[in-house]
C-alpha positions as CSV (number, residue, x, y, z in Angstrom):
1,X,0.0,0.0,0.0
2,X,1.4,3.3,-1.0
3,X,-1.6,5.6,-1.5
4,X,-5.1,6.5,-0.4
5,X,-6.5,4.7,-3.4
6,X,-4.7,1.5,-2.3
7,X,-6.0,1.8,1.2
8,X,-9.6,2.4,-0.1
9,X,-9.4,-0.6,-2.4
10,X,-8.1,-2.9,0.3
11,X,-10.7,-1.7,2.8
12,X,-13.6,-2.1,0.3
13,X,-12.5,-5.8,0.0
14,X,-12.2,-6.0,3.8
15,X,-15.9,-5.0,4.1
16,X,-16.7,-8.4,2.6
17,X,-14.5,-10.0,5.3
18,X,-16.4,-8.2,8.0
19,X,-19.7,-9.4,6.6
20,X,-18.5,-13.0,6.2
21,X,-16.9,-13.3,9.7
22,X,-17.3,-10.6,12.4
23,X,-20.7,-9.4,11.5
24,X,-22.0,-13.0,11.7
25,X,-20.7,-13.2,15.2
26,X,-22.1,-9.8,16.1
27,X,-25.5,-10.9,14.9
28,X,-25.4,-14.3,16.5
29,X,-24.4,-12.8,19.9
30,X,-27.1,-10.1,19.5
31,X,-29.8,-12.8,19.0
32,X,-28.4,-15.2,21.7
33,X,-28.6,-12.6,24.5
34,X,-32.1,-11.5,23.4
35,X,-33.3,-15.1,23.7
36,X,-31.4,-15.6,27.0
37,X,-29.2,-18.4,25.4
38,X,-26.0,-18.3,27.4
39,X,-25.0,-21.7,26.1
40,X,-25.0,-20.3,22.5
41,X,-22.9,-17.3,23.7
42,X,-20.3,-19.6,25.1
43,X,-20.3,-21.7,21.8
44,X,-19.9,-18.5,19.8
45,X,-17.0,-17.5,22.0
46,X,-15.3,-20.8,21.3
47,X,-15.9,-20.6,17.5
48,X,-14.7,-17.0,17.4
49,X,-11.5,-18.0,19.3
50,X,-10.9,-20.4,16.5
51,X,-10.9,-17.6,13.9
52,X,-8.1,-15.8,15.8
53,X,-5.1,-18.2,15.7
54,X,-2.5,-15.4,16.1
55,X,-2.1,-14.8,19.8
56,X,-1.8,-11.0,19.6
57,X,-5.0,-10.7,17.6
58,X,-6.8,-13.2,20.0
59,X,-5.7,-11.3,23.1
60,X,-6.5,-7.9,21.6
61,X,-10.0,-9.1,20.7
62,X,-10.6,-10.2,24.2
63,X,-9.2,-7.0,25.8
64,X,-11.3,-4.7,23.6
65,X,-14.4,-6.9,24.1
66,X,-13.9,-6.7,27.9
67,X,-13.4,-2.9,27.8
68,X,-16.6,-2.5,25.7
69,X,-18.7,-4.6,28.0
70,X,-17.4,-3.0,31.2
71,X,-17.9,0.5,29.6
72,X,-21.5,-0.3,28.7
73,X,-22.1,-1.8,32.2
74,X,-20.7,1.4,33.7
75,X,-23.2,3.5,31.7
76,X,-25.9,2.0,33.9
77,X,-24.3,3.3,37.1
78,X,-24.6,0.2,39.2
79,X,-28.0,-0.7,37.8
80,X,-26.9,-2.9,34.9
81,X,-29.6,-4.5,32.9
82,X,-30.6,-8.1,33.9
83,X,-28.9,-9.3,30.7
84,X,-25.4,-8.7,32.2
85,X,-26.2,-11.4,34.8
86,X,-26.8,-13.9,32.0
87,X,-23.2,-13.7,30.9
88,X,-21.3,-16.6,32.3
89,X,-17.8,-15.0,32.3
90,X,-17.5,-12.9,35.5
91,X,-14.5,-11.1,34.0
92,X,-16.5,-10.3,30.9
93,X,-13.8,-11.7,28.7
94,X,-15.7,-11.9,25.4
95,X,-14.3,-11.3,22.0
96,X,-15.0,-7.8,20.6
97,X,-17.4,-8.9,17.9
98,X,-19.5,-10.8,20.5
99,X,-19.2,-8.0,23.0
100,X,-20.5,-5.6,20.4
101,X,-23.5,-7.7,19.6
102,X,-24.2,-8.4,23.3
103,X,-23.9,-4.7,24.1
104,X,-26.2,-3.6,21.3
105,X,-28.9,-6.1,22.3
106,X,-28.6,-5.2,26.0
107,X,-29.0,-1.5,25.1
108,X,-31.9,-2.5,22.8
109,X,-30.3,-0.9,19.7
110,X,-31.7,-2.0,16.2
111,X,-29.5,-4.6,14.6
112,X,-29.2,-2.7,11.3
113,X,-27.6,0.2,13.1
114,X,-25.5,-2.1,15.1
115,X,-24.1,-3.7,11.9
116,X,-23.4,-0.3,10.3
117,X,-21.6,1.1,13.4
118,X,-19.6,-2.1,13.9
119,X,-18.3,-2.0,10.4
120,X,-17.7,1.7,10.3
121,X,-15.7,1.6,13.6
122,X,-13.6,-1.2,12.2
123,X,-12.9,0.7,8.9
124,X,-12.1,3.9,10.8
125,X,-9.6,2.0,13.0
126,X,-7.9,0.6,9.9
127,X,-7.8,4.0,8.2
128,X,-6.2,5.4,11.3
129,X,-3.5,2.7,11.2
130,X,-2.9,3.4,7.5
131,X,-2.6,7.1,8.2
132,X,0.3,6.4,10.5
133,X,2.0,3.7,8.5
134,X,1.9,4.8,4.8
135,X,1.7,7.8,5.8
136,X,-1.4,9.4,4.5
137,X,-2.3,13.0,5.2
138,X,-5.3,13.8,7.4
139,X,-7.2,15.1,4.4
140,X,-6.6,12.0,2.4
141,X,-7.5,9.8,5.3
142,X,-10.7,11.7,5.9
143,X,-11.7,11.4,2.3
144,X,-11.1,7.7,2.3
145,X,-13.2,7.3,5.4
146,X,-15.9,9.5,3.9
147,X,-16.1,7.4,0.8
148,X,-16.0,4.1,2.7
149,X,-18.8,5.4,5.0
150,X,-20.9,6.3,1.9
151,X,-20.3,2.9,0.4
152,X,-21.2,1.3,3.8
153,X,-24.5,3.2,4.0
154,X,-25.4,2.0,0.5
155,X,-24.5,-1.6,1.4
156,X,-27.5,-3.9,1.8
157,X,-26.9,-6.4,4.5
158,X,-29.4,-9.3,4.7
159,X,-29.7,-10.1,8.4
160,X,-31.0,-13.6,7.5
161,X,-27.8,-14.5,5.7
162,X,-25.7,-13.8,8.9
163,X,-25.6,-17.4,10.0
164,X,-22.7,-19.5,11.2
165,X,-23.2,-21.8,8.1
166,X,-22.4,-18.8,5.9
167,X,-19.1,-17.9,7.7
168,X,-15.9,-17.8,5.7
169,X,-12.6,-17.2,7.4
170,X,-10.2,-18.6,4.9
171,X,-7.3,-16.1,4.8
172,X,-4.1,-18.0,5.3
173,X,-1.8,-15.2,4.1
174,X,-3.3,-12.8,6.7
175,X,-3.0,-15.3,9.5
176,X,0.6,-16.1,8.6
177,X,1.5,-12.4,8.4
178,X,-0.3,-11.8,11.8
179,X,1.7,-14.6,13.4
180,X,5.0,-13.3,12.0
181,X,4.2,-9.8,13.1
182,X,4.2,-11.0,16.8
183,X,7.9,-11.8,16.6
184,X,9.2,-8.7,14.7
185,X,11.9,-6.8,16.4
186,X,10.4,-3.4,15.6
187,X,6.7,-2.7,14.9
188,X,4.9,0.4,14.0
189,X,1.6,-0.6,15.5
190,X,0.2,-3.2,17.9
191,X,-1.8,-5.9,16.3
């Protein structure tokens, strides 16, 4: 990647990855907590763990998920919704995609908005990394994010298609690069 156009092209392709993996877990966790199915949440947690073989990415997903759930719980100032009591993990160590779906359901947010905000936040994070690494100027980065946001708002996501049977996580190159990244002497960003 050497330009804003490269970043945008890669992130447009990455939107498909979000839909075929993370967004499925967001949706499944969202539905599981709404039907009070803690067993399904634990199964989803195991499945999602299997999609993160690189230890840094696995640990980062758990840390950000925990932070999100604790932050949402704190919004309720000691009067957390009953749904928090349904989560089996007392340390709230759920992967970020699951935590996002759980939080949205607990807060009674519509799923379509949940899907849009999850994907936008992920894309914004990746644009931020690209801004530092390539480097891109702030104006270029904002334009990339604006165009990605517009594309995202036009994207039709069929909630009924977000099932575990439709999940696709085949990306060996990305996984190998992620595992190699953990052992680099000098790194520009944490994974």
